[in-house]
N, C-alpha and C positions, 0 to 999 in steps of 0.2 A: 975738543969737537972737528974732525975734521970738516973740511967742504965737501968729501962725499958725504959724510952724513949730514949735513944741511940741504943737499938738495935733495937727496931720495926719500927721505922721509917723509916730503908734503907732496911728493910725487905718488908715494905709497896712498897717503890718505886721500888724495884726489882718486885714484882708481877706485878704493875700496870706496867714494863716495858714490861714483859714478856708478860703480855693480848695482850698489845699494837704489840707486835713481832706476837704474834699467830695470828692478827688479821690483820697485814701487810703480812703474808705470805698466809693467805687462798684469800686475795684478789688477788695478785699477782697468785697467784697459778690457780686461775679460769677464769684471762683473756689470760693467757699464756696455759691454755689447751683448754678455746676455739677455742683459734687461732691456735694451732698445736696438737690437742689432746694430750690424753694422756700419749702417750712418749715423752714428751716435756719434757728436760734436768733440770733436778730440781737444779741444779747451777745456772740456769737459774731465776730459782723462787725464790733463795735466793737472788740473783742480784739485782730482779727487786725488792725485798721486802724490801732494803736496810739493809740486815743483813749479818751474815756469814753462811757458810755450818753449824757449828755447831747448830746452834741456828734452824735451819732448822731442821735438827735431831732430837735434843732434844726434839719439839716438834711433830715432825709428823718423826717417826723414822723408816717405811717403804714407799715407794709410795701408799700403800691399805692404809693404816692410810690417808695422805693426800686425795687423792681422794675422801676418803668416810667424810673426814672435808667437804670438798668444798661443795659438796650438801647435807648435812645434815639438811638443814633448810628445804629442802623440803620433806628429811624425816619424820621430826617434825610435820610439813603441812599436812599427809599422814595419818601419825598416827591420826594425831584429826581428821580429817574429819571419819577415820574409829569410833571410840569410840563417834561420833557424831552420824552416821548412827546406830549404836548398841540401838539408840532410834526411829529410825522412825519403821510404824507399819508394814512396805511391808519386810519381813526377804529376801526373793529371792531380788527384787530389792534394796535394801541396799548390800547387798552381791556384786552384779555385778558393783554398782554405784562405789562400792571400788575400785573393779578390773578394772573397767575402769580407775581409775585414776593410779591406776597399772602400767596396760599397758602401757599407755602413759609415766609414767616416765620412764618404763623402756628400751622403743623405745628410748625415747629423749636421753638416756642418757647411751644408751649399750657400749659407749667403756669405759666410765667408769668405769658401772658396770664389766665387764669385766675383765679391769685390776684392782680394786680393788681387785676382787675374783682371776683371776688366775696370777697375773703378775710375773714372771721370777720363775712358779712354786711353791711359797713361800704358806703357810698355809695361811689362814684367821687370821687378825689380830686383835687383842682385840675391834679396833672401829667397824671394820666389823663387828666383831659378835654380837656388840651392835646393828645397824642396821640391821642386817637378825634376829634376835629373835623379835624386836620390830615390823616389819613386818610382821612376822610370828603370833605372839601373836595377832594382831590386826583380821588379814585371819582367825584364827583357830577360834576367837570368834564370828564374823559376820556367818562361815560357819555353825557351830555348832547350831547359832543360828536358821538359815537356817534349818536347821535337824530337829531340833526339831517341826519345826511348818510342816514340810512334802513339805516344797516347791525343796528342794535339795537334790539328792540322796543321800542314808545315806551311803553307799558305797564306795564314795567321802572323802580320806584323806585331810589334807590340803597340805601336800606334793604333791598330784594329782595335787592339785588343782595348788598351786604357781608353778609346776612345766610346766605346760602346757599352764599357764598364760606368764609364763616368755619366752619359749618355743618361743609363737605366737607374744612377743614382738620382739626377739631377730632375728628372721627370716623373720618378715615382710619389708617389701621396704617402708614403710612412718608410721609415728602416725596414720592415719587413717586407713591404713593397716591393722595394728596391733588391732585396735579394731573393723573391722570387721572381723579379725581372732575368737576374742572374742565374736563377738555375733555366730558367729558358734561353737563355743565350751559349748555358753550357750544353746543351745540346746541339748548337751549330758548331763549340768551337772543338768537341774532342772527335777523337777516332772510336772505331769501334774494340780498339786495343783496349780504351780506358774503362770499360764500362770488367774488367777485370778485376776480381778482387782487390781491397786495396794492399794486401799482405802478397798480393802478386811479385815475382821477382819483375825486373825491368831495366832497360840497359840505362846508364847513364853518362 
């Protein structure tokens, strides 16, 4: 056996173990947060996953990191949807279809979103920043496309749109209520051109 064989095999095994531990931690955290909310003890997450606390903090240094990782698949799916909507002919409908998914996501994960951002007054973590940047990038592209087409007010910034939409989600009494609030916001976002039929030609 060569020196390379001796060193790479244990290294590969460690990487496999680390990936399995991370997956077990996410599964345990999701179950625990569903049962007890985002303030559930992190020690219990490690215990359910069958790993030590040191392993938990090595993978997820803060509660915010763990919370964001728990629902990262949903964020990825929402961003994928946004990229697909960039090909839709109706620019306003594309933007508001995505915002509807966004408002539902925040409304159903409001406690997790707040905890990931504000828990213990700590700054946003690297994982949270990546999540935030991905969502903002998609929203910005959809908004800019609608503004170029003249279907959404030109004086709106992506920060305005996301702040108002997030506010609707976080103050709503239900997912349906959040969607209703978004429809009210829509009336203030769109121009008269946006009332054209969805299949009307638009400038990209």
